[in-house]
C-alpha positions in Angstrom: 0.0 0.0 -0.1 1.0 3.2 -1.3 2.3 5.5 1.9 1.9 9.4 2.3 3.9 12.2 4.5 1.7 13.7 6.8 2.6 17.5 5.2 0.7 16.2 1.8 -2.9 15.6 3.9 -2.2 17.6 7.0 -4.7 16.9 9.9 -6.7 13.9 8.4 -6.6 12.1 11.3 -8.9 14.7 13.1 -12.2 15.7 12.2 -13.0 19.0 11.7 -17.7 25.1 13.1 -16.2 23.6 10.7 -12.8 21.9 10.5 -10.8 22.3 7.2 -7.5 21.1 5.7 -5.3 23.9 3.5 -2.4 23.3 1.4 0.9 25.2 2.2 1.5 25.4 -1.5 1.7 28.7 -2.8 -0.6 27.8 -6.0 -4.2 27.8 -5.7 -4.7 24.1 -6.2 -3.5 22.3 -2.6 -1.2 19.4 -2.6 -2.6 16.1 -3.5 -2.7 13.6 -0.5 -4.2 10.8 0.9 -7.8 11.1 1.7 -8.0 8.6 4.2 -5.9 8.7 7.6 -5.2 4.6 6.8 -3.3 6.2 4.4 -1.3 8.4 6.2 2.9 7.4 7.2 2.8 8.5 11.1 6.6 7.8 10.8 7.0 10.4 8.0 4.9 13.0 9.7 6.6 12.9 13.0 9.7 13.3 11.0 8.4 16.1 9.3 7.4 17.9 12.7 4.8 20.3 13.7 0.8 20.7 12.8 0.3 24.4 12.2 -3.5 25.0 13.7 -5.4 28.5 12.8 -8.3 28.4 15.2 -11.6 30.2 17.1 -11.6 27.8 19.5 -11.1 28.6 23.6 -7.8 28.3 24.4 -8.6 25.8 27.1 -10.7 23.6 24.6 -7.9 23.9 21.9 -5.1 23.3 24.8 -6.8 20.1 26.2 -7.8 18.8 21.6 -3.9 19.2 21.4 -2.7 16.9 24.6 -4.8 14.2 23.7 -3.3 14.5 19.8 -0.1 14.6 20.4 -0.3 11.7 23.0 -1.8 9.8 20.3 0.4 10.3 17.4 3.7 12.3 18.9 3.4 14.5 16.8 3.1 18.5 18.0 1.0 21.1 17.3 1.7 24.6 17.1 -1.9 27.4 16.7 -3.3 30.9 15.9 -6.2 31.5 18.4 -8.4 34.2 17.0 -11.9 35.3 16.9 -13.6 33.3 13.1 -13.4 36.8 11.2 -9.2 36.5 12.4 -8.7 33.6 11.2 -10.3 33.7 7.7 -8.0 37.0 7.5 -5.1 35.5 8.1 -6.0 32.3 5.7 -6.8 34.5 2.9 -4.0 37.1 3.2 -1.4 34.5 3.3 -2.7 32.3 0.2 -3.0 35.7 -1.7 0.7 36.5 -0.5 1.6 32.9 -1.5 2.8 32.1 1.6 0.2 29.8 3.4 1.4 28.7 6.9 -1.9 26.7 8.3 -2.4 23.1 7.9 -5.6 22.9 9.5 -8.0 25.2 10.0 -11.3 25.6 12.2 -13.7 28.5 12.3 -17.6 29.0 12.8 -18.0 30.9 9.6 -19.1 28.1 6.9 -19.3 31.2 4.4 -15.3 32.0 4.6 -15.3 28.3 3.8 -16.8 28.3 1.0 -14.9 30.7 -0.2 -11.4 29.2 0.4 -13.0 25.9 -1.2 -14.1 28.6 -4.1 -10.4 30.1 -4.2 -8.9 25.9 -4.4 -7.4 26.3 -0.8 -9.0 23.6 0.4 -8.5 19.2 0.4 -10.5 16.7 1.0 -9.7 14.9 4.3 -12.0 11.5 5.8 -11.7 11.4 9.3 -12.3 8.3 11.3 -15.0 9.8 12.9 -17.0 11.3 9.5 -19.9 8.9 9.7 -20.8 9.8 12.9 -21.4 13.4 11.5 -24.6 13.8 9.6 -24.4 14.4 5.7 -25.9 18.1 5.9 -23.2 19.2 8.3 -20.3 18.2 5.9 -19.4 18.9 2.6 -20.3 16.2 -0.1 -17.0 16.8 -1.1 -15.4 16.5 2.1 -13.1 19.7 2.2 -14.8 20.7 5.8 -16.5 19.2 8.6 -18.5 20.2 10.8 -16.8 19.7 14.5 -19.3 21.7 17.3 -22.4 23.5 17.0 -23.3 26.5 19.1 -25.8 27.2 21.7 -28.2 29.8 21.1 -29.4 29.9 25.2 -31.5 32.6 27.3 -29.8 34.0 30.4 -31.6 36.0 32.9 -30.9 37.7 36.6 -31.9 35.9 39.3 -32.8 39.1 41.1 -34.8 40.3 38.2 -36.9 37.2 38.1 -37.9 35.1 41.1 -39.2 31.3 41.1 -41.9 31.4 38.6 -41.4 34.4 36.8 -38.1 34.0 34.4 -39.1 33.8 30.3 -39.6 30.4 30.0 -39.5 30.2 25.9 -38.2 32.8 23.2 -41.5 34.2 22.7 -41.6 35.3 26.6 -38.9 37.8 25.3 -41.5 39.7 23.3 -43.6 40.2 26.6 -44.4 44.0 27.2 -42.9 43.2 30.7 -39.3 42.6 28.7 -39.6 46.3 27.7 -36.1 47.9 27.6 -34.4 44.6 29.2 -33.5 42.4 26.8 -29.5 42.3 25.8 -28.6 40.3 22.5 -25.2 38.9 21.9 -23.1 39.9 19.3 -19.4 39.2 18.9 -17.2 42.1 17.1 -16.8 39.1 14.3 -20.3 39.4 13.2 -21.9 36.4 14.6 -25.2 38.0 15.1 -26.4 37.1 11.8 -26.4 33.9 11.9 -27.9 33.7 15.2 -30.5 35.9 14.6 -31.1 33.9 11.0 -31.4 30.2 13.4 -34.1 32.1 15.7 -36.2 32.8 12.1 -35.4 29.5 10.7 -36.8 27.5 14.1 -39.5 29.8 15.1 -40.3 32.0 12.3 -39.7 35.4 11.2 -42.5 36.5 13.2 -40.5 36.4 16.3 -37.4 38.7 15.4 -40.1 41.3 13.8 -41.8 41.5 17.4 -38.4 41.2 19.2 -37.7 44.0 16.7 -40.2 46.8 17.7 -39.5 49.1 20.2 -41.6 47.9 23.0 -39.5 45.0 23.6 -36.0 45.6 22.0 -33.2 47.1 23.9 -30.1 46.9 23.1 -27.4 44.5 21.6 -24.0 44.0 23.6 -21.1 43.3 21.8 -18.0 42.0 22.7 -14.6 41.1 20.9 -14.5 37.8 21.8 -16.4 35.3 19.9 -17.3 32.7 22.3 -21.0 33.7 24.5 -20.8 35.7 27.7 -20.1 33.4 30.7 -22.6 32.6 33.7 -22.5 33.7 37.2 -23.7 33.2 40.5 -26.2 35.9 39.9 -26.9 34.8 36.3 -28.7 31.9 35.3 -28.3 30.1 32.1 -30.9 27.7 30.6 -32.2 26.2 27.4 -36.2 26.2 27.0 -37.9 23.2 26.2 -39.3 24.6 23.1 -36.2 26.4 22.3 -34.0 25.1 19.7 -29.8 24.9 20.1 -28.7 27.8 17.7 -25.9 27.0 15.1 
């Protein structure tokens, strides 16, 4: 059986809001390489050195994944962590300059990944975990695969809403009693739009229209981080039974 070095396949050993493999070649077309992990020569992979990952995941999560990967395969991983927009900008800028450094990219902006695919920067991979991911959450051509779903939850201040008074569904947020009391999270990376779209797709555009009325909407909270705000002892986060997770 023919064996290929890791650098030509990048990190097909791992499953990748989506994980993709990219080529370091200065040309538009990625280098060819094995599609399946079983064809990767791990000895050559270890000899070639570290894997370079660009990711928008929280550093604690990334460090935990890398530790398990290194323990299993003996290959070090160096990573750049930024918001999804930062990761995308870095990849596209390096590609335009013919100096793409990443082996693998993990980002939550699927539209950006489609741009990378359109530019010919991606190569197909097939993880051992691919079969466990729903078909609609991975590229038919194998160039990207979803590795996580962002959960959309409601948070409320327990000092403001006692037992039986807290909102139990997204529709409850349109009540008159919520006037001037709503904050919608949207990071500087622009992830607020897909969150709103997911709500509209799940519950109808009528919900967004109701939330946009002056009688209910307060303001939009912005952050430089791509992750949602954390909870504290004074705040309780929950996903109402009628709500669906936001992708």
